[in-house]
Each structure stands twice: as C-alpha cells, then as structure tokens.
N, C-alpha and C positions, 0 to 999 in steps of 0.2 A: 384788683384791678388796676392799681398803680405800683411800680416798683420803688418809688419815690414818694417823699413827703415835701411839702410846702408848709413849714411851720412858721407861727408868730407867737413869742412869749412875751406876755405883759406881766409888768409887776403888779400885784394884786391890790397894793395899798393906793394907786391912783385913782383921781377922781375918773369917773364915768368919761368927760370930755376928753382927758389925757390919754385913755386906754383907746379911745376911736382914732385919736389924733397920731396916737404912735401906730397903732395898726396899719393906719392908712399910708403913713410916711414910710414905714418899713417894707411893705408891700410893693410900693413903687419902686424900691431899691432890688428887690429881686427880680420884679417883673423886666427891669432895664438890664439887667445883668443875664437873664436868662428869658430872650425874647422867644424862645420854643414854648415856653409856658403859654403863651398867649394865642389863644384859638382865633377862629375866623369872625368877622362883624356879624353882629344880631340884625336880623329883619323881622319886622313884624307883619302881619296879617295884610296891611294895606301899602307896604314897601318902605316904610321908613328905616331907615338904618341907626344903628348905635353902636357904640364902641365895643370892641371886642373885650372878652375877659379870660380870666385863668382858666386853662382846659381841665384843671383836677382840683379839689376843694383845698382850701388853705385852712389849716388846722390853727385854732387860736386855743393857746394854753395859758395859764396864770401859775405864778411862783412868787415866792416872798423874796425879799432883796437878797438873802445868802443864797439861794438856790438860782436864781436868775445870773448871779456872779460865777457861779458853777457852771452854769451852762454856757456862759460867754467863755469861760475857761477850756471846756469841753470842745467848743467849736474851734478855737486855736490849736488845741493840742491834737486834734485829727484832721488840721488844714481845711476844716469847712469854710468858705468864705460866707460871711454874714453881713445883714444890715443891722446897725448898733443904734440905738437912741440913748442920749444918757441925760440926766435930769436936768443939766445945765443948760441944755437946748432949749427948754421950755422958757427961759428968761430973753431968747434971742427974737429978732423979729424977721429974720431972713436967710436964705441960704448960705451966703458967704459967711454971716456971723455964726451959724450953726457950725461949719468947718472949722472957724477959728476956735471957738470954745471946745469943740471935740478934740482938737489937736493939742490941747493944754493937758489932757489926761491919758493915761495909759491903761492897760489893763489891771493894775494892782489897785488905781484909784478912780476908776471910772464908776460912776453910780448909775448903772445901768437900770433903764426902766422898759426896754423893749428889745428884743432882737429875733430877728427873723432870717430864714435859711431854707435852702432846697437840698436835698440829700436823699442818699439811698434811705429806703424805709427802716432798715436795722441800724444804721448809723444814726439817724435821726431820734429813734427810739431809745438810743443809748445816751444821745445827748440832752435829752429833755427827761432823761428819769428824774421822777419825783414832781414833775409838774402834772398840772391836772387841767381838765378841760375847764375852760372859762365858763362862768354861769351866766 
C-alpha cells in the first residue's frame, strides 16, 4: 500500500517509560520534517475536531545497543536523514539542554537509544536489517 516506511527503532534495554518517551520525541521530528505525512484533522460523530495524525503506519522496532548503532551508521551511509535520541538526553530537562548534550557526541561515541526515519521501503528494510518488531 505504501512505497515508504516511517520507522522508529528503540533500544531494547530501556525502561518502558523511556521507550514510549523516545518514540514520541522521535516521531515528532519526522512529522516536523515531513509534513506531507500528516493527514487531515479527525472529526467524531458529533462534530468535535481532533488533531491530524500520520497517514501511514509507524513501524516500531527493537534492537540491542550494537545493532541500533549499526542502524544509525547505515542511515548516515545512505544519506537518510533521521531523528536521533541519545542516552545523555534522559538527564536533561528541556530542549536546549538536549541540543547541548547532543552536540557533544558524534556518530562514533553517541549512545543511541532511539532512531526514526522515513524512507523508501527497500532502503528502510536494508537499514533496519536485524531489528525486530517491538513486543
């Protein structure tokens, strides 16, 4: 049905609240970068209006620390822009502090806990090879 995939990969050893938090943050990054992924507003039977959501499913995958690092490297090698969340961001309390701690790390030393991207289906499958559906 879709030629593309909207994918979020979270590190499997995170606490449940961290997985949910990371997934939410990363999804907003993709939605902001790709507004065409967002559909029309929803309306219920009595006319109440609700926010728009993604027009396609968001695939949530799980990977260990080593694999999620490889997935990050694959996005960079294939020039697929992503949203990235690193472990150090859990210790910050606001957006500018997140950016500050993020800027202290590069691809070789970032402790990635989550990554999200939107790409061609075949590219997405190659990038996420080895990751599994989140339970």
